C-alpha positions in Angstrom: -0.1 0.1 0.0 2.0 2.9 -1.0 0.8 6.2 -0.6 0.5 8.5 -3.6 2.6 11.1 -4.8 0.0 14.2 -3.9 -0.1 13.3 -0.4 3.9 12.8 0.0 3.9 16.2 -1.6 1.5 17.6 0.9 3.1 15.8 3.7 6.4 17.1 2.9 5.2 20.8 2.5 3.5 20.5 6.2 6.6 19.0 7.4 8.5 22.0 5.7 11.0 19.3 4.1 12.1 19.0 0.5 11.9 15.4 -1.0 13.4 15.2 -4.2 11.3 13.9 -7.4 13.7 11.2 -7.6 12.6 9.9 -4.1 9.1 10.6 -3.9 8.1 6.9 -4.8 10.4 5.5 -2.2 9.1 7.6 0.2 5.4 6.9 -0.6 6.3 3.2 -0.3 8.1 3.5 2.9 5.2 5.4 4.3 2.9 2.8 3.1 4.9 0.3 5.2 4.4 2.5 8.1 0.9 2.8 7.6 0.4 -1.3 7.4 2.5 -1.6 10.4 0.0 0.7 12.4 -2.9 -1.1 11.0 -1.4 -4.4 12.3 -0.9 -2.6 15.8 -4.5 -1.7 15.7 -5.9 -5.0 14.7 -4.6 -6.3 18.0 -7.0 -7.2 20.8 -6.4 -4.8 23.8 -9.0 -6.3 26.1 -8.4 -6.5 29.7 -5.1 -4.9 29.2 -4.2 -2.5 31.7 -2.8 1.1 30.3 0.6 1.5 31.6 2.9 4.7 31.6 6.0 2.5 31.3 6.7 -1.1 30.5 8.7 -1.4 33.7 7.7 -1.5 37.1 10.4 0.8 38.1 9.9 3.5 40.8 11.7 7.0 40.1 13.7 7.7 42.8 13.5 11.7 43.7 15.8 13.7 45.8 14.7 15.6 49.0 13.0 18.9 47.9 15.6 21.0 50.2 16.9 24.7 50.3 20.8 24.5 49.5 21.1 28.1 49.0 20.4 31.3 51.1 17.8 33.9 50.0 20.0 36.9 48.0 16.8 38.6 46.2 17.8 42.0 47.9 21.5 41.6 46.7 20.6 40.8 43.2 17.9 43.6 43.1 20.3 46.3 44.2 22.3 45.5 40.9 19.4 46.2 38.6 19.2 49.7 37.1 15.6 50.1 38.5 13.6 48.1 40.5 10.3 48.8 42.7 8.4 46.4 45.3 10.6 43.7 44.8 10.3 43.6 41.1 12.7 44.5 38.1 11.5 47.4 36.2 12.3 47.2 32.3 11.6 49.5 29.4 8.2 48.9 27.7 8.6 46.7 24.6 5.0 46.3 23.3 2.6 49.2 22.9 
């Protein structure tokens, strides 16, 4: 099941990729193979199969959420050309 030339050209345009005239037929055939594979996957019965986020039963080990640096907000605000109420003031960019 090959994908026709017009469809390949439209997909190339949408994907913003250049496909030469010489390779359009090959790309169409390969896309057809991918679509056949998708059809095979859709034909498989998944009745009774629980959805899963990952195929392995692994648990993500996370580090403790601890503060490791001191609050230096005032020091950084003092370096700014302009600040007010704990916020940096910047020139207006959009009208």
